[in-house]
C-alpha positions in Angstrom: -7.4 26.3 -82.6 -10.0 26.4 -85.4 -9.1 30.0 -86.2 -5.5 29.2 -86.3 -6.1 26.3 -88.7 -8.2 28.5 -91.0 -5.4 31.1 -91.0 -2.8 28.5 -91.9 -5.0 27.2 -94.7 -5.7 30.6 -96.3 -2.0 31.4 -96.0 -1.1 28.1 -97.8 -3.6 28.9 -100.6 -2.0 32.3 -101.0 1.4 30.9 -101.0 0.6 28.3 -103.7 -1.1 30.8 -105.8 1.8 33.2 -105.5 4.3 30.5 -106.4 2.4 29.7 -109.6 2.0 33.3 -110.5 5.6 34.0 -109.7 6.6 31.2 -112.0 4.5 32.7 -114.8 5.6 36.3 -114.3 9.2 35.6 -113.6 10.0 35.6 -117.3 8.5 39.1 -117.8 10.4 40.7 -114.8 13.9 41.8 -114.4 16.0 40.6 -111.4 15.5 43.9 -109.5 11.8 43.9 -110.1 11.6 40.3 -109.0 13.3 40.9 -105.6 11.2 44.0 -105.1 8.1 41.9 -105.7 9.2 39.2 -103.2 9.9 41.8 -100.6 6.4 43.2 -100.9 4.8 39.7 -100.6 7.0 38.6 -97.6 4.7 40.6 -95.2 1.8 38.3 -96.1 3.9 35.2 -95.0 4.4 36.5 -91.4 1.1 35.3 -89.9 2.0 31.7 -90.9 5.4 32.0 -89.2 3.8 33.6 -86.1 1.2 30.8 -85.9 3.9 28.2 -86.0 5.9 30.0 -83.3 2.7 30.2 -81.2 2.2 26.5 -81.5 5.8 25.8 -80.5 5.6 28.2 -77.5 2.3 26.6 -76.3 3.9 23.1 -76.5 6.9 24.3 -74.6 4.7 25.9 -71.9 2.7 22.6 -71.5 5.9 20.6 -71.2 7.4 23.0 -68.7 4.2 23.3 -66.6 4.7 21.4 -63.3 2.5 18.5 -62.5 -0.2 18.9 -59.9 1.0 18.3 -56.4 -0.9 16.1 -54.0 -2.3 17.8 -50.9 -0.1 17.1 -47.9 -0.7 17.7 -44.2 0.9 21.0 -43.1 4.2 20.4 -41.3 4.3 22.1 -37.8 6.8 24.9 -37.6 8.6 25.6 -34.4 8.3 29.1 -33.3 11.4 30.5 -31.8 11.5 33.7 -29.8 14.3 36.0 -30.6 17.1 35.8 -28.0 18.3 39.0 -26.5 22.0 39.6 -26.8 24.1 40.2 -23.7 25.9 43.2 -25.2 23.2 45.6 -24.0 22.2 46.8 -27.5 18.6 45.6 -27.0 18.0 48.1 -24.2 15.1 50.5 -24.7 14.2 53.6 -22.7 11.8 52.9 -19.9 12.6 49.1 -19.8 14.5 47.7 -16.8 16.4 44.5 -17.2 17.0 42.1 -14.3 20.0 39.8 -14.4 19.9 36.8 -11.9 23.1 34.9 -11.2 22.2 31.2 -10.9 23.9 29.0 -8.4 25.2 25.7 -9.6 24.9 22.3 -7.8 27.2 21.6 -4.9 30.7 20.6 -5.8 31.5 18.9 -2.4 29.7 16.9 0.3 28.9 14.0 -2.0 28.0 10.7 -0.2 27.2 7.1 -1.1 23.8 6.2 -2.4 21.4 5.8 0.5 23.1 8.3 2.8 22.1 11.9 3.5 24.4 14.7 2.2 25.3 17.6 4.5 24.2 19.8 1.6 20.6 18.9 2.4 20.9 20.6 5.8 22.7 23.6 4.4 20.0 24.1 1.7 17.1 23.8 4.2 18.8 26.3 6.5 19.3 28.8 3.7 15.7 28.2 2.6 14.5 29.0 6.1 16.3 32.3 5.9 15.3 33.1 2.3 11.9 31.6 1.9 11.1 33.4 -1.4 10.4 32.3 -4.9 13.2 34.4 -6.4 15.8 32.9 -4.1 14.4 29.4 -4.8 14.6 29.9 -8.5 18.2 31.1 -8.2 19.1 27.9 -6.2 17.1 25.5 -8.3 20.2 23.4 -9.1 20.9 23.0 -5.4 17.4 22.0 -4.7 17.4 19.3 -7.4 20.6 17.9 -6.0 19.1 17.7 -2.5 15.8 16.3 -3.8 17.6 13.5 -5.7 19.8 12.7 -2.6 16.7 12.5 -0.4 14.9 10.3 -2.9 17.7 7.8 -3.0 17.8 7.8 0.8 14.0 7.2 0.9 14.3 4.2 -1.5 16.9 2.7 0.7 14.8 3.2 3.9 11.8 1.6 2.1 13.8 -1.5 1.3 15.0 -1.7 4.9 11.5 -1.5 6.3 10.1 -4.0 3.8 12.8 -6.6 4.4 13.5 -6.2 8.2 10.5 -4.6 9.9 7.0 -4.8 8.3 6.2 -7.1 5.3 2.8 -5.4 4.9 4.5 -2.3 3.5 4.5 -2.6 -0.3 7.1 -1.3 -2.7 6.0 2.1 -4.1 7.7 4.6 -6.3 9.4 7.5 -4.6 6.8 10.0 -5.7 4.2 8.1 -3.6 6.4 8.3 -0.5 7.9 11.8 -0.5 5.9 15.0 0.3 6.1 18.0 -1.9 8.2 21.0 -0.7 5.6 23.5 -1.9 3.2 24.7 0.8 -0.6 25.1 0.4 -1.1 28.7 1.4 -4.7 29.1 0.4 -6.2 29.0 3.9 -3.1 29.9 5.9 -2.0 33.2 7.4 1.6 32.1 6.8 2.2 32.8 3.1 5.8 31.5 2.8 5.8 29.3 -0.3 8.1 26.5 0.7 8.4 24.0 3.5 11.8 24.0 5.3 11.9 20.2 5.8 11.9 17.0 3.7 9.5 14.1 4.8 8.6 10.6 3.6 6.0 8.1 4.8 6.0 4.4 4.6 2.7 2.6 5.0 0.3 0.3 3.0 -0.6 3.3 0.9 2.6 5.3 1.0 2.0 8.9 2.1 -1.7 8.5 1.4 -4.4 6.3 2.7 -6.1 5.5 6.1 -3.2 3.4 7.5 -0.8 3.7 10.4 2.8 3.7 9.2 6.3 5.0 9.7 7.5 8.5 9.0 10.9 10.2 8.6 11.4 14.0 8.6 14.7 15.8 8.0 15.0 19.3 9.4 18.1 21.2 10.6 19.0 22.2 14.1 18.1 18.9 15.7 14.5 18.8 14.6 14.7 15.7 12.5 12.6 12.8 13.8 11.2 9.3 13.2 7.5 8.9 13.9 5.2 5.9 13.9 1.5 5.4 14.4 -1.6 7.2 13.1 -1.9 11.0 13.1 -5.5 12.3 13.4 -7.4 9.4 12.0 -10.8 10.0 10.4 -13.9 10.3 12.6 -15.0 6.8 11.8 -11.6 5.3 12.5 -11.2 7.2 15.7 -14.6 6.0 16.9 -13.5 2.4 16.2 -10.3 2.7 18.2 -12.2 4.3 21.1 -14.8 1.6 21.0 -12.0 -1.1 21.3 -10.7 0.8 24.3 -14.1 1.0 25.9 -14.8 -2.7 25.3 -11.3 -3.6 26.5 -10.9 -6.0 23.6 -7.8 -8.2 23.1 -6.5 -5.6 20.6 -6.9 -2.8 23.2 -5.0 -4.9 25.7 -2.3 -5.5 23.2 -2.1 -1.8 22.5 -1.6 -0.9 26.1 1.0 -3.7 26.5 2.9 -2.5 23.4 3.4 1.0 24.7 4.8 -0.3 27.9 7.3 -2.6 26.3 10.9 -1.9 27.4 12.1 -1.5 23.9 9.3 0.9 23.1 9.9 2.9 26.2 13.6 3.1 25.4 12.8 4.9 22.1 9.7 6.8 22.8 9.4 7.1 26.5 6.5 5.9 28.8 3.0 7.3 28.4 2.7 10.7 30.0 -0.5 10.7 32.0 0.1 14.1 33.6 -0.9 16.0 30.5 -3.2 18.3 32.5 -0.2 19.4 34.7 1.9 20.0 31.6 -0.8 22.2 30.1 -1.2 24.1 33.4 2.5 25.0 33.3 2.2 26.0 29.7 -0.6 28.4 30.6 1.6 30.0 33.2 4.2 30.9 30.6 3.8 33.7 28.2 1.6 32.8 25.3 3.7 31.6 22.4 3.1 29.2 19.6 4.6 26.3 21.6 2.7 27.1 24.8 -0.7 26.9 23.0 -0.1 23.4 21.9 -1.7 20.5 23.7 0.0 17.4 25.2 -1.3 13.9 24.5 -0.3 10.5 26.0 3.2 10.7 24.6 3.8 14.5 25.0 2.4 15.4 21.5 0.2 18.3 20.6 -3.2 16.8 20.0 -5.6 15.9 22.8 -9.2 16.8 23.9 -9.6 19.1 26.9 -12.1 17.0 28.9 -13.6 13.9 27.3 -15.2 12.8 24.1 -19.0 13.0 23.7 -19.6 9.3 24.3 -22.6 8.1 26.4 -21.4 6.9 29.8 -17.9 8.5 29.5 -16.8 11.4 31.6 -13.5 12.7 32.9 -13.4 10.1 35.7 -13.3 7.1 33.3 -10.5 4.7 34.0 -9.2 5.0 30.4 -9.8 8.7 30.0 -6.2 9.3 29.0 -6.7 7.0 26.1 -10.1 8.2 25.1 -9.0 11.9 25.0 -6.5 11.1 22.3 -7.1 12.3 18.8 -3.8 10.9 17.5 -1.9 7.7 18.2 1.6 8.7 17.1 5.0 8.6 18.8 8.1 10.5 17.9 11.9 10.1 18.4 14.2 13.1 17.6 17.7 12.8 16.1 20.5 15.4 16.2 22.0 16.6 13.0 25.3 14.7 13.6 23.5 11.4 14.0 21.4 12.0 10.8 24.6 12.4 8.8 26.2 9.2 10.1 26.6 6.3 7.8 24.6 4.0 10.2 21.6 6.3 10.4 19.5 3.9 8.5 20.3 1.2 11.0 19.0 3.4 13.8 15.8 4.0 11.8 15.3 0.2 11.5 15.7 -0.2 15.3 13.1 2.5 16.0 10.8 1.0 13.4 11.1 -2.5 15.0 10.2 -1.0 18.4 7.1 0.7 17.0 6.0 -2.1 14.7 3.5 -3.6 17.3 1.8 -0.1 17.6 1.4 0.2 13.8 0.2 -3.4 13.4 -2.4 -3.1 16.2 -3.8 0.2 14.9 -4.2 -1.2 11.4 -5.9 -4.3 12.7 -8.5 -2.1 14.4 -9.3 0.2 11.5 -8.1 -1.7 8.5 -8.4 -5.4 9.2 -7.1 -7.9 6.7 -10.0 -9.6 4.8 -10.4 -13.4 5.4 -8.9 -15.7 2.8 -11.3 -16.6 -0.1 -13.1 -20.0 0.1 -10.9 -22.9 -1.1 -7.6 -21.1 -0.4 -4.5 -22.7 1.1 -5.0 -21.0 4.5 -8.5 -22.3 4.8 -7.5 -25.8 3.8 -4.8 -25.9 6.5 -7.2 -24.7 9.1 -9.8 -27.4 8.1 -7.1 -30.1 8.3 -6.1 -29.0 11.8 -9.7 -29.1 12.9 -10.2 -32.5 11.3 -7.5 -34.1 13.5 -9.7 -33.5 16.6 -13.0 -34.5 15.1 -14.2 -38.1 15.3 -15.3 -40.1 12.3 -19.0 -39.9 13.1 -18.8 -36.1 13.8 -17.0 -35.6 10.5 -19.8 -37.5 8.7 -22.4 -35.4 10.3 -20.5 -32.2 9.5 -20.4 -33.3 5.8 -24.1 -33.8 5.8 -24.7 -30.4 7.3 -22.4 -28.8 4.8 -24.4 -30.4 2.0 -27.6 -29.0 3.4 -26.3 -25.5 3.8 -24.4 -25.5 0.5 -26.2 -22.4 -0.8 -25.6 -20.3 2.3 -23.1 -17.4 2.1 -19.8 -18.4 3.7 -18.6 -14.9 4.6 -21.3 -12.2 5.2 -20.3 -8.9 3.6 -21.6 -6.9 6.5 -18.8 -8.2 8.8 -16.3 -5.8 7.4 -16.2 -2.0 7.3 -14.1 -0.3 4.7 -13.4 3.3 5.5 -13.7 5.9 2.7 -10.6 8.0 2.0 -12.7 11.1 1.5 -13.7 11.5 5.2 -12.4 14.7 6.8 -9.8 14.6 9.4 -11.1 17.6 11.3 -14.7 16.5 12.0 -13.7 15.1 15.4 -12.3 18.4 16.9 -13.2 20.8 19.7 -17.0 20.0 19.4 -16.2 16.6 21.1 -15.4 18.4 24.4 -18.1 18.5 26.9 -19.6 21.9 27.5 
């Protein structure tokens, strides 16, 4: 800027000097000589004009220069993959293109909410014949339709059991009741990826937890069933049940009476105490998957061969049929036609009512309800009932004793055993059999 100012000052001096000299010499020059002299001196005036134009251009650039922008967080950009056209122009040599025709949801066979659709049986039958991931992906819309229908049916059954059968079963979301259709094939020789049935469990913990409960399985070809009880309890729970049977407690007596009830026998049959004869007949037949299964007290497939390893217990024990059990579960099968009936849920409620004593007794053995806390309504009612039979003097003595023992613990914590959910179900297996 200083150089430009000095240039302008020198140019101004030259201009003023020339103007004075021009005024003096104008009288001595002719008109042509005067114009020629002005043309020769015009070249000296160009730096001034150029300086002025430079100033104007700098001012314009400063005015046009955009203001500084504040730093902003980068906005995420959505990456989109190029879609391939269906015209076939994207084909390249050596590249094979697979086109899968997707199957839409069923257009018929719709039923009211809470009923099972015949499309469920059709899908499970087709899945049994095509148990592959490609086929399952092709029929994904059909699967989602059947899954939603079974979920609505499960919700309706849960409400029926809660209101009409067992008030200890809580409300739980469907995802905590229904089992996944995907198989765990990590440790199995059968690598088929999907189950060919739909199943839901109703207990204090839904499909999880160490509780006896009610189970509904849907499978084509007359293999649907309702089950109740406890399937393969943990080692600690199984030992508790067997100890009740050995001690012949009131709970064990109630368990034996429950399975002989006429309503229970009507649905699940009487206890089958000739399990050894059944297994002998199975050995005589060709070895198949069914013939290798065992028979328990109700004709199931889970029982010890001889006797559990309990001191003083052998195969001649009077309750050996009960002590050999590893599961306390009963099953009633339903044909496909009965499953699709509108009153199928009523039939499930009847079966659940018949098996409710079995479920309640098993839970009272392994998962007893804790006592009411001190000062609760239940305890006050019990104290009031006992006070009616206590004399006035005895009541006074009892109050004195209560004052003396005020600091003692009311309910010892060691009185209750809470079973861990992490115990393995398979610890009590073949090693229990006597050698």
